[in-house]
ZAMARGU-4260 file (C-alpha; in steps of 0.2 Angstrom, whole numbers, plus 5000, padded with zeros to 4 digits):
<rodrens>
0) 5353/5000/5398 | 5359/5005/5416 | 5349/5001/5431 | 5342/5014/5443 | 5353/5008/5457
5) 5369/4999/5459 | 5369/4980/5462 | 5371/4975/5481 | 5388/4972/5487 | 5392/4962/5503
10) 5408/4968/5512 | 5406/4959/5529 | 5398/4945/5538 | 5398/4942/5557 | 5402/4928/5562
15) 5411/4922/5546 | 5409/4904/5551 | 5397/4893/5560 | 5385/4878/5560 | 5368/4877/5552
20) 5355/4889/5559 | 5369/4901/5565 | 5362/4919/5566 | 5373/4931/5556 | 5374/4949/5552
25) 5377/4954/5534 | 5384/4971/5530 | 5387/4980/5514 | 5381/4993/5501 | 5365/4994/5492
30) 5356/4980/5501 | 5339/4986/5496 | 5327/5000/5499 | 5316/4991/5511 | 5310/4973/5516
35) 5299/4972/5500 | 5314/4976/5489 | 5324/4961/5495 | 5320/4946/5484 | 5334/4935/5486
40) 5348/4930/5499 | 5359/4914/5497 | 5373/4909/5509 | 5385/4895/5502 | 5372/4891/5489
45) 5357/4889/5501 | 5342/4901/5500 | 5340/4910/5517 | 5327/4923/5512 | 5314/4915/5524
50) 5324/4919/5539 | 5331/4936/5532 | 5326/4952/5542 | 5330/4968/5533 | 5337/4982/5544
55) 5344/4995/5532 | 5352/4997/5516 | 5368/4992/5524 | 5363/4978/5536 | 5353/4962/5535
60) 5351/4949/5549 | 5347/4930/5545 | 5351/4912/5549 | 5362/4901/5539 | 5353/4886/5532
65) 5359/4868/5528 | 5370/4872/5513 | 5378/4859/5503 | 5395/4868/5501 | 5407/4870/5515
70) 5412/4888/5510 | 5404/4900/5498 | 5399/4918/5495 | 5384/4929/5502 | 5373/4934/5487
75) 5360/4947/5489 | 5347/4950/5476 | 5335/4966/5476 | 5322/4972/5464 | 5330/4989/5462
80) 5348/4983/5460 | 5347/4965/5454 | 5359/4951/5459 | 5374/4957/5469 | 5391/4951/5473
85) 5402/4948/5488 | 5419/4952/5494 | 5418/4940/5509 | 5414/4922/5511 | 5406/4911/5525
90) 5412/4894/5531 | 5400/4881/5536 | 5405/4870/5550 | 5399/4853/5553 | 5391/4850/5570
95) 5401/4838/5581 | 5392/4823/5588 | 5391/4823/5607 | 5392/4807/5616 | 5383/4802/5632
100) 5399/4806/5643 | 5406/4820/5632 | 5406/4838/5638 | 5395/4850/5629 | 5392/4869/5629
105) 5373/4866/5632 | 5369/4867/5651 | 5354/4858/5658 | 5346/4868/5672 | 5342/4855/5685
110) 5341/4866/5700 | 5322/4865/5701 | 5313/4850/5695 | 5294/4852/5694 | 5285/4836/5698
115) 5268/4836/5688 | 5262/4821/5699 | 5263/4830/5716 | 5262/4847/5709 | 5277/4854/5719
120) 5295/4857/5717 | 5307/4844/5722 | 5325/4845/5728 | 5338/4837/5717 | 5352/4827/5724
125) 5368/4837/5725 | 5377/4825/5712 | 5365/4830/5699 | 5366/4849/5701 | 5373/4856/5685
130) 5368/4875/5685 | 5369/4884/5668 | 5378/4899/5676 | 5385/4895/5693 | 5392/4913/5695
135) 5375/4921/5691 | 5382/4934/5679 | 5382/4935/5660 | 5393/4923/5651 | 5404/4930/5637
140) 5414/4917/5629 | 5431/4922/5623 | 5439/4916/5607 | 5454/4907/5615 | 5457/4891/5605
145) 5454/4874/5614 | 5471/4868/5611 | 5479/4883/5619 | 5468/4881/5635 | 5473/4863/5636
150) 5491/4867/5635 | 5489/4881/5648 | 5480/4870/5660 | 5486/4852/5657 | 5476/4838/5664
155) 5463/4850/5670 | 5445/4853/5665 | 5433/4868/5664 | 5418/4857/5671 | 5416/4863/5689
160) 5408/4846/5694 | 5424/4837/5688 | 5438/4832/5701 | 5451/4841/5690 | 5441/4857/5689
165) 5452/4873/5685 | 5444/4889/5689 | 5457/4898/5678 | 5452/4888/5663 | 5433/4891/5667
170) 5436/4910/5669 | 5446/4912/5653 | 5434/4902/5643 | 5418/4910/5650 | 5422/4927/5657
175) 5438/4933/5648 | 5430/4950/5645 | 5420/4952/5661 | 5423/4968/5672 | 5430/4967/5689
180) 5414/4973/5697 | 5404/4959/5689 | 5416/4947/5696 | 5413/4954/5713 | 5395/4951/5710
185) 5399/4933/5705 | 5408/4931/5722 | 5392/4937/5731 | 5381/4925/5721 | 5393/4910/5726
190) 5392/4914/5744 | 5373/4915/5743 | 5372/4898/5735 | 5384/4890/5748 | 5373/4897/5762
195) 5357/4889/5754 | 5366/4872/5754 | 5370/4874/5772 | 5352/4879/5776 | 5346/4864/5766
200) 5357/4852/5776 | 5350/4860/5793 | 5332/4857/5786 | 5335/4838/5788 | 5339/4840/5806
205) 5325/4852/5811 | 5312/4839/5810 | 5321/4828/5823 | 5327/4840/5836 | 5316/4832/5850
210) 5324/4816/5847 | 5341/4824/5848 | 5337/4832/5864 | 5331/4816/5872 | 5346/4807/5867
215) 5357/4821/5874 | 5348/4820/5891 | 5350/4801/5891 | 5368/4802/5888 | 5370/4815/5901
220) 5361/4805/5914 | 5372/4790/5911 | 5387/4800/5911 | 5383/4807/5928 | 5378/4790/5935
225) 5395/4783/5930 | 5404/4797/5938 | 5394/4795/5955 | 5393/4776/5957 | 5408/4769/5947
230) 5408/4758/5933 | 5407/4741/5942 | 5392/4745/5952 | 5383/4751/5937 | 5387/4735/5927
235) 5381/4724/5942 | 5365/4733/5943 | 5362/4732/5924 | 5365/4713/5924 | 5353/4710/5938
240) 5339/4720/5930 | 5342/4711/5914 | 5340/4694/5923 | 5324/4700/5931 | 5317/4705/5914
245) 5321/4688/5906 | 5313/4678/5920 | 5297/4689/5919 | 5297/4686/5900 | 5298/4667/5902
250) 5284/4666/5914 | 5273/4677/5904 | 5276/4666/5888 | 5272/4650/5898 | 5256/4658/5904
255) 5251/4663/5886 | 5254/4647/5877 | 5248/4635/5890 | 5230/4636/5884 | 5235/4634/5866
260) 5245/4619/5869 | 5231/4611/5879 | 5219/4614/5864 | 5231/4606/5852 | 5233/4590/5862
265) 5214/4589/5864 | 5212/4592/5845 | 5225/4578/5841 | 5216/4566/5852 | 5199/4570/5844
270) 5206/4568/5826 | 5214/4551/5830 | 5197/4545/5836 | 5188/4552/5821 | 5200/4543/5809
275) 5198/4527/5818 | 5179/4529/5817 | 5180/4534/5799 | 5190/4519/5794 | 5176/4507/5799
280) 5162/4519/5793 | 5169/4518/5775 | 5167/4500/5774 | 5150/4500/5781 | 5144/4513/5769
285) 5154/4506/5754 | 5140/4495/5746 | 5128/4509/5746 | 5140/4521/5739 | 5145/4509/5725
290) 5127/4508/5720 | 5125/4527/5720 | 5141/4531/5710 | 5137/4517/5697 | 5120/4526/5694
295) 5129/4542/5692 | 5143/4535/5681 | 5157/4539/5693 | 5166/4523/5689 | 5183/4530/5694
300) 5176/4534/5712 | 5170/4516/5713 | 5186/4509/5708 | 5196/4520/5720 | 5185/4515/5734
305) 5186/4496/5730 | 5205/4497/5729 | 5205/4505/5746 | 5193/4493/5754 | 5203/4478/5746
310) 5219/4485/5753 | 5211/4487/5771 | 5199/4472/5772 | 5204/4460/5759 | 5213/4449/5771
315) 5203/4453/5787 | 5198/4439/5799 | 5184/4449/5808 | 5167/4442/5803 | 5158/4458/5802
320) 5171/4465/5790 | 5171/4449/5780 | 5152/4450/5778 | 5152/4468/5772 | 5167/4465/5761
325) 5158/4451/5752 | 5144/4462/5748 | 5156/4474/5740 | 5163/4460/5729 | 5145/4456/5723
330) 5143/4474/5718 | 5159/4475/5709 | 5156/4459/5699 | 5139/4467/5693 | 5149/4482/5688
335) 5161/4471/5678 | 5147/4464/5668 | 5140/4481/5665 | 5156/4488/5659 | 5159/4474/5647
340) 5142/4476/5640 | 5145/4494/5637 | 5162/4490/5629 | 5155/4478/5616 | 5141/4490/5612
345) 5141/4498/5595 | 5143/4511/5590 | 5155/4519/5602 | 5169/4531/5603 | 5187/4527/5605
350) 5188/4537/5621 | 5174/4527/5628 | 5182/4511/5623 | 5198/4515/5631 | 5189/4521/5647
355) 5179/4505/5649 | 5195/4494/5645 | 5204/4504/5659 | 5190/4502/5671 | 5189/4483/5668
360) 5208/4482/5669 | 5208/4491/5686 | 5194/4479/5692 | 5204/4464/5687 | 5191/4457/5675
365) 5194/4440/5668 | 5199/4437/5650 | 5205/4450/5638 | 5192/4464/5636 | 5203/4474/5624
370) 5204/4460/5612 | 5185/4456/5614 | 5182/4475/5609 | 5193/4474/5594 | 5184/4458/5588
375) 5167/4466/5590 | 5173/4482/5581 | 5179/4472/5566 | 5163/4463/5564 | 5153/4479/5566
380) 5163/4488/5552 | 5161/4473/5540 | 5142/4472/5544 | 5141/4491/5541 | 5149/4489/5524
385) 5138/4476/5518 | 5122/4484/5525 | 5127/4500/5515 | 5128/4490/5499 | 5112/4481/5501
390) 5103/4497/5505 | 5109/4506/5489 | 5106/4491/5478 | 5088/4489/5485 | 5086/4508/5482
395) 5092/4506/5464 | 5080/4492/5460 | 5066/4500/5469 | 5067/4518/5462 | 5074/4519/5445
400) 5066/4536/5442 | 5079/4544/5454 | 5093/4538/5442 | 5100/4549/5429 | 5110/4545/5413
405) 5128/4541/5417 | 5133/4553/5403 | 5127/4568/5414 | 5140/4581/5417 | 5144/4587/5434
410) 5139/4605/5437 | 5153/4617/5436 | 5151/4623/5454 | 5150/4605/5461 | 5167/4599/5466
415) 5173/4585/5478 | 5181/4593/5493 | 5196/4584/5500 | 5194/4571/5514 | 5200/4578/5531
420) 5216/4570/5537 | 5220/4563/5554 | 5223/4575/5569 | 5233/4571/5585 | 5219/4574/5597
425) 5204/4569/5587 | 5198/4554/5577 | 5198/4556/5558 | 5184/4566/5551 | 5179/4567/5533
430) 5172/4582/5525 | 5157/4581/5513 | 5161/4577/5496 | 5152/4592/5489 | 5148/4609/5494
435) 5135/4610/5508 | 5119/4615/5501 | 5122/4605/5486 | 5121/4588/5493 | 5102/4585/5489
440) 5105/4591/5471 | 5121/4581/5469 | 5113/4565/5476 | 5098/4567/5464 | 5110/4569/5448
445) 5123/4556/5453 | 5121/4538/5448 | 5118/4526/5463 | 5135/4518/5461 | 5144/4535/5464
450) 5133/4539/5479 | 5137/4521/5486 | 5156/4523/5484 | 5155/4540/5492 | 5145/4533/5507
455) 5156/4517/5508 | 5173/4526/5508 | 5166/4538/5521 | 5161/4524/5532 | 5177/4515/5531
460) 5188/4531/5533 | 5178/4537/5548 | 5178/4520/5557 | 5195/4512/5553 | 5205/4525/5562
465) 5198/4522/5579 | 5199/4503/5576 | 5218/4505/5571 | 5221/4517/5586 | 5213/4504/5598
470) 5225/4491/5592 | 5240/4502/5593 | 5235/4507/5611 | 5233/4488/5615 | 5250/4484/5608
475) 5259/4498/5618 | 5249/4495/5634 | 5243/4513/5635 | 5225/4506/5638 | 5229/4502/5656
480) 5232/4512/5671 | 5245/4512/5684 | 5236/4499/5694 | 5237/4486/5680 | 5255/4490/5677
485) 5259/4486/5695 | 5249/4470/5695 | 5258/4464/5680 | 5242/4464/5669 | 5250/4476/5656
490) 5264/4464/5653 | 5252/4450/5650 | 5242/4461/5638 | 5257/4466/5628 | 5262/4447/5627
495) 5244/4443/5621 | 5245/4457/5608 | 5261/4450/5601 | 5253/4433/5599 | 5238/4441/5590
500) 5247/4451/5577 | 5243/4440/5563 | 5225/4439/5568 | 5223/4458/5568 | 5232/4459/5551
505) 5219/4447/5544 | 5206/4458/5551 | 5213/4473/5542 | 5215/4463/5526 | 5197/4457/5527
510) 5191/4475/5529 | 5202/4481/5514 | 5196/4466/5503 | 5178/4469/5507 | 5180/4488/5503
515) 5189/4484/5486 | 5177/4470/5481 | 5162/4480/5485 | 5168/4495/5474 | 5173/4483/5460
520) 5156/4475/5461 | 5148/4492/5458 | 5160/4498/5445 | 5171/4484/5438 | 5160/4468/5440
525) 5170/4460/5426 | 5185/4460/5437 | 5177/4448/5450 | 5174/4429/5450 | 5157/4423/5448
530) 5156/4418/5467 | 5162/4435/5472 | 5150/4444/5461 | 5135/4436/5469 | 5142/4442/5486
535) 5148/4459/5482 | 5138/4463/5466 | 5120/4464/5462 | 5119/4481/5453 | 5109/4484/5438
540) 5122/4489/5425 | 5111/4496/5411 | 5125/4507/5405 | 5143/4510/5410 | 5148/4526/5420
545) 5155/4540/5410 | 5173/4546/5412 | 5168/4561/5423 | 5160/4550/5436 | 5174/4538/5436
550) 5186/4552/5438 | 5176/4558/5453 | 5176/4541/5461 | 5195/4539/5458 | 5198/4555/5467
555) 5187/4549/5481 | 5196/4532/5483 | 5213/4542/5482 | 5208/4553/5497 | 5203/4538/5506
560) 5219/4529/5503 | 5229/4545/5509 | 5219/4545/5525 | 5222/4527/5528 | 5241/4529/5524
565) 5241/4543/5537 | 5237/4530/5550 | 5254/4522/5547 | 5245/4506/5542 | 5258/4495/5533
570) 5259/4497/5514 | 5256/4479/5510 | 5239/4480/5518 | 5235/4495/5507 | 5242/4488/5491
575) 5225/4481/5486 | 5218/4498/5486 | 5232/4504/5475 | 5228/4490/5463 | 5210/4496/5463
580) 5215/4514/5459 | 5225/4508/5445 | 5211/4497/5437 | 5199/4512/5439 | 5211/4524/5431
585) 5214/4512/5416 | 5195/4510/5414 | 5192/4528/5415 | 5205/4532/5401 | 5197/4518/5390
590) 5179/4524/5393 | 5184/4542/5390 | 5192/4538/5374 | 5178/4528/5368 | 5165/4542/5372
595) 5177/4554/5363 | 5177/4543/5348 | 5158/4543/5348 | 5158/4562/5350 | 5170/4564/5335
600) 5159/4554/5324 | 5144/4566/5328 | 5155/4581/5323 | 5149/4579/5305 | 5132/4584/5311
605) 5139/4601/5317 | 5147/4606/5301 | 5140/4622/5295 | 5151/4625/5280 | 5156/4643/5286
610) 5172/4647/5278 | 5185/4659/5285 | 5199/4668/5276 | 5210/4653/5275 | 5197/4642/5268
615) 5193/4632/5284 | 5177/4628/5293 | 5176/4626/5312 | 5177/4607/5310 | 5196/4605/5313
620) 5195/4617/5328 | 5180/4607/5335 | 5190/4591/5333 | 5206/4598/5342 | 5196/4605/5356
625) 5186/4589/5358 | 5202/4579/5360 | 5210/4593/5371 | 5195/4593/5383 | 5195/4574/5384
630) 5214/4574/5388 | 5212/4588/5401 | 5198/4578/5410 | 5210/4564/5411 | 5224/4574/5419
635) 5221/4570/5437 | 5219/4551/5431 | 5235/4551/5422 | 5245/4560/5435 | 5253/4548/5448
640) 5250/4551/5466 | 5263/4545/5479 | 5263/4526/5479 | 5254/4524/5462 | 5261/4516/5447
645) 5259/4523/5429 | 5243/4518/5420 | 5254/4514/5405 | 5265/4501/5414 | 5256/4487/5406
650) 5259/4483/5388 | 5240/4478/5385 | 5235/4495/5392 | 5247/4504/5380 | 5241/4494/5365
655) 5222/4498/5369 | 5225/4516/5372 | 5235/4517/5356 | 5222/4509/5346 | 5208/4519/5353
660) 5218/4535/5349 | 5220/4529/5331 | 5202/4525/5330 | 5198/4543/5336 | 5209/4551/5322
665) 5202/4539/5309 | 5185/4543/5314 | 5187/4561/5311 | 5195/4557/5294 | 5180/4546/5290
670) 5169/4561/5295 | 5178/4572/5283 | 5176/4559/5269 | 5158/4557/5273 | 5155/4576/5272
675) 5165/4579/5256 | 5156/4564/5246 | 5138/4567/5252 | 5125/4569/5239 | 5118/4587/5237
680) 5102/4582/5245 | 5110/4576/5261 | 5119/4592/5265 | 5110/4605/5276 | 5115/4622/5268
685) 5102/4633/5276 | 5115/4641/5287 | 5129/4642/5274 | 5139/4659/5276 | 5155/4667/5272
690) 5166/4680/5279 | 5160/4695/5270 | 5173/4706/5277 | 5186/4698/5266 | 5187/4705/5249
695) 5194/4689/5242 | 5178/4679/5245 | 5167/4681/5230 | 5159/4670/5217 | 5147/4655/5218
700) 5147/4654/5237 | 5142/4672/5239 | 5129/4671/5225 | 5122/4654/5227 | 5113/4647/5242
705) 5120/4630/5241 | 5137/4621/5239 | 5141/4611/5224 | 5150/4595/5226 | 5166/4603/5219
710) 5165/4616/5232 | 5163/4604/5246 | 5179/4594/5239 | 5189/4611/5240 | 5183/4614/5258
715) 5188/4597/5263 | 5205/4598/5254 | 5208/4614/5264 | 5203/4606/5280 | 5214/4591/5276
720) 5229/4603/5273 | 5227/4612/5289 | 5225/4595/5299 | 5241/4589/5291 | 5251/4605/5295
725) 5244/4610/5312 | 5230/4600/5320 | 5237/4583/5320 | 5254/4589/5326 | 5246/4599/5340
730) 5236/4584/5345 | 5252/4573/5345 | 5260/4586/5357 | 5245/4585/5369 | 5247/4566/5368
735) 5265/4566/5373 | 5262/4580/5386 | 5249/4568/5395 | 5261/4553/5394 | 5253/4543/5380
740) 5264/4529/5373 | 5265/4526/5355 | 5262/4544/5349 | 5273/4541/5334 | 5263/4527/5328
745) 5247/4536/5331 | 5253/4551/5321 | 5260/4540/5307 | 5245/4530/5305 | 5234/4546/5306
750) 5245/4555/5293 | 5244/4541/5281 | 5226/4540/5282 | 5224/4558/5280 | 5235/4559/5265
755) 5226/4545/5257 | 5210/4554/5259 | 5217/4570/5253 | 5224/4562/5237 | 5207/4554/5234
760) 5198/4570/5236 | 5211/4579/5225 | 5210/4567/5211 | 5191/4567/5212 | 5191/4586/5210
765) 5204/4586/5196 | 5193/4574/5187 | 5178/4585/5189 | 5187/4600/5183 | 5201/4595/5171
770) 5192/4581/5161 | 5179/4594/5153 | 5193/4606/5148 | 5204/4592/5141 | 5189/4584/5132
775) 5185/4600/5123 | 5202/4603/5116 | 5201/4590/5101 | 5184/4595/5095 | 5188/4613/5097
780) 5204/4611/5087 | 5196/4603/5072 | 5180/4613/5072 | 5174/4619/5055 | 5184/4605/5047
785) 5201/4613/5051 | 5216/4605/5043 | 5234/4608/5048 | 5240/4604/5030 | 5228/4617/5022
790) 5225/4632/5033 | 5226/4651/5030 | 5239/4662/5038 | 5236/4664/5056 | 5228/4680/5062
795) 5227/4676/5081 | 5223/4662/5093 | 5208/4652/5089 | 5192/4652/5100 | 5194/4634/5107
800) 5210/4639/5116 | 5202/4655/5123 | 5187/4644/5129 | 5199/4632/5137 | 5208/4647/5146
805) 5192/4654/5152 | 5187/4637/5159 | 5204/4636/5168 | 5201/4654/5174 | 5184/4648/5181
810) 5193/4634/5190 | 5206/4647/5197 | 5192/4658/5203 | 5182/4644/5212 | 5198/4638/5221
815) 5204/4655/5225 | 5187/4659/5233 | 5189/4644/5245 | 5207/4644/5249 | 5222/4653/5241
820) 5234/4640/5246 | 5226/4627/5236 | 5227/4637/5219 | 5245/4632/5214 | 5241/4614/5218
825) 5225/4613/5208 | 5231/4624/5194 | 5247/4614/5191 | 5237/4598/5189 | 5225/4606/5177
830) 5239/4613/5167 | 5247/4596/5167 | 5232/4588/5160 | 5229/4601/5147 | 5247/4601/5141
835) 5248/4583/5141 | 5232/4582/5130 | 5238/4596/5119 | 5255/4587/5117 | 5246/4571/5112
840) 5236/4580/5099 | 5251/4588/5091 | 5260/4572/5090 | 5245/4563/5082 | 5246/4576/5067
845) 5254/4567/5052 | 5261/4583/5044 | 5259/4602/5045 | 5259/4615/5032 | 5269/4631/5035
850) 5254/4641/5040 | 5248/4626/5051 | 5264/4625/5060 | 5264/4643/5063 | 5246/4642/5070
855) 5250/4627/5081 | 5266/4635/5088 | 5256/4651/5091 | 5243/4642/5101 | 5255/4631/5111
860) 5266/4646/5115 | 5251/4657/5120 | 5244/4643/5132 | 5262/4640/5139 | 5266/4658/5142
865) 5249/4662/5150 | 5250/4648/5163 | 5269/4649/5165 | 5267/4652/5184 | 5259/4635/5186
870) 5271/4625/5175 | 5278/4609/5183 | 5292/4598/5176 | 5279/4587/5169 | 5269/4601/5160
875) 5285/4609/5154 | 5290/4592/5146 | 5273/4591/5138 | 5274/4608/5130 | 5292/4604/5124
880) 5286/4588/5116 | 5272/4597/5108 | 5284/4610/5100 | 5296/4597/5095 | 5282/4589/5085
885) 5280/4605/5074 | 5291/4610/5060 | 5304/4623/5064 | 5301/4641/5058 | 5314/4645/5045
890) 5311/4663/5041 | 5312/4679/5052 | 5296/4685/5045 | 5287/4670/5053 | 5295/4672/5069
895) 5291/4691/5069 | 5273/4687/5065 | 5272/4674/5079 | 5278/4687/5091 | 5266/4700/5085
900) 5251/4688/5087 | 5257/4683/5104 | 5258/4701/5110 | 5241/4704/5102 | 5233/4689/5111
905) 5240/4694/5128 | 5235/4712/5126 | 5217/4708/5121 | 5215/4696/5135 | 5225/4705/5148
910) 5210/4707/5160 | 5206/4689/5159 | 5224/4683/5161 | 5227/4694/5177 | 5224/4680/5188
915) 5239/4670/5181 | 5251/4684/5186 | 5252/4682/5205 | 5271/4680/5207 | 5269/4677/5226
920) 5260/4661/5223 | 5269/4645/5229 | 5270/4629/5219 | 5264/4614/5228 | 5268/4596/5223
925) 5254/4585/5218
</rodrens>
């Protein structure tokens, strides 16, 4: 089908090359009937329709976009003609990057710079003038190549501001097609611009015309004077005038400064007199000033005044001065006594202690105030620690109602916060052990010993840093001022400090021993001797603290140890605290495991006999979770902090923990045995339930409201199987993860006990189920006076065997209801017992008739083929012995009859025997 119009055809484009956004004119044929007919325009693959302006059917104007291709066709698309073609192409040039000093075709018009701040035009310095069009006529750039211009004018430039400016190059490049008349106009424009520059230069001169005229008149007068009088006369006159001027200036200066110099002399004399008076006035007023400054606490002022008076009047012979100076000494002695009392006063801050020591040093107090302060602080800290113990012991004995059980768990939102560490500018501060706002509730719930340890450690950690820093300052001499250093007192003090190092070490050790023994007396009284227990004990130990409270105390003591270590106290002094932490950790582990063992024993009360799809109750999971929770609570205790030793480093601890762990496992095994062997009346079956969503669970559990002893045995066997394959192995991994020693022994002993229990329960269940079936075989075989020697031709399997199979099927159903995995194990043992009894009965028959042998073989084969999936080597051997005891079938007729009767039996009891056809069941060794 032909179109109404021919497709567009582009035959020309101007210019045919350029950079992006170059304006081009497109010419051709059938370029559209109007602006609305133009629906597409691409140049070098870029859509330029937005900038296209339709002029006519043969002309379109647009701008080139940022095309990807360097060269391409111009394609026009119209509604009437469709997509067109092109006979020309456009070359897209890449724009050149212009540097700071590179010449560019862009001219910046700087002729008139408009200042927005002053709202007026400003002139631009001549060097910055770069007019866009210096000739003032239209620029028409030619198409001369740049290389040709460079070869025509070598070493020249078209920049008119350049030193190598070439007018010829500029005219060829910018005005190659300009007419002669326009060039004449350009000459006129240049002349006008030159006149403007000259006028601008004159403008600077117009403002100073009067100055120029005065200078001109002066120069003319001097010139005329020189011509009339001669040069020598003029020079002499000028010299004389200059001398006169200098003399008058000197006289005037003397007159002006005479009064000032006089006032200065008078002021100097007055100042000297006042200084002399002030020197004696200071001494006369000094006793009163000392009293006033002492009352205000300005001890620095008193010391400075005393030093000054001592240097001025300490060796005076004037009686008046001696009298007043003696009064000053009396006041200073009283100040020494006052400062010493304040220094030994407790409690006090380290800042105040250093200040008073410095004051006493500057006042040359007798003795060693710094050491006296250290001794007082030591005794005060010891007294605080013992008072703290006495107050809590008294409170415990006086108000037992405030105490709660040590087994009480900590609230989930009550957690000890770390003790604050030392800072460089302030003494150590310790944060509250629990969240603010919970202090009252925590103190109400916590045992008294826990609160005491919190308070005691907080007391030591808050007081010992100041005590230690005071000693460090005493050793390095930073307690004393420059006055003490000059007087040699600092050196004497350092010497005293070196001599008293052992004494101070004993003080620190005494504080550490008191702290540790007070904590031992509250938590580990058995670790103290009888004499120490009377001094540091006294607590009423009705029951031992739980592992949770011991963990909290360990964390508290650890934080205290870290804070004291930050003081750079030698490790040998803090080793006693590490020993305490180790004993607390060991005790916490022992107590936690003991409580865990008690909790495990009580798990039997929580058994609800709810069976899941795998035949398990919640008891194994509860057991595992109980142990995991116990080990998680011990994680912080088992982890070793820097400087701590492993809790399992002692052989006795390893043995105790191993025995306790074995006891926990054995306790749960005993719990299982207790549950599985309980009389019916001792079991609470009121909340017995099964997973009704499983189609495999049916039978007696679903129908009856109570469990039989056989069902309890099956559930216990299922739990034992799961414990052996999963739970005990998981627990062993957790023991190893937490660093327990002897895990192999724990696992081995536990597995042996569990297997013994499993075997006992299994034998008990087999006895319950197999014995009735086995016992019914012999009476069933010989019912109705049956005789193997005289019997009729077999017509099928007799009822006794069918009854035995039904009983076996009942056992299968009962086991399958509880646990599918137990079916092969139980059925194999039942089949073994039945096959063994059947073999014994066949071997006891003295002789068989032909029909009797056929009947016996039919029944043996029927039973063997039915339970074939559960045959074991033992049961196969029994069936083989039973068949070997029978006469062999000689005729084919008998064998055919045997096969027909077997098929008839299997067909008639197909539905009942379906449970024996599960090919996926796995055999389990008994």
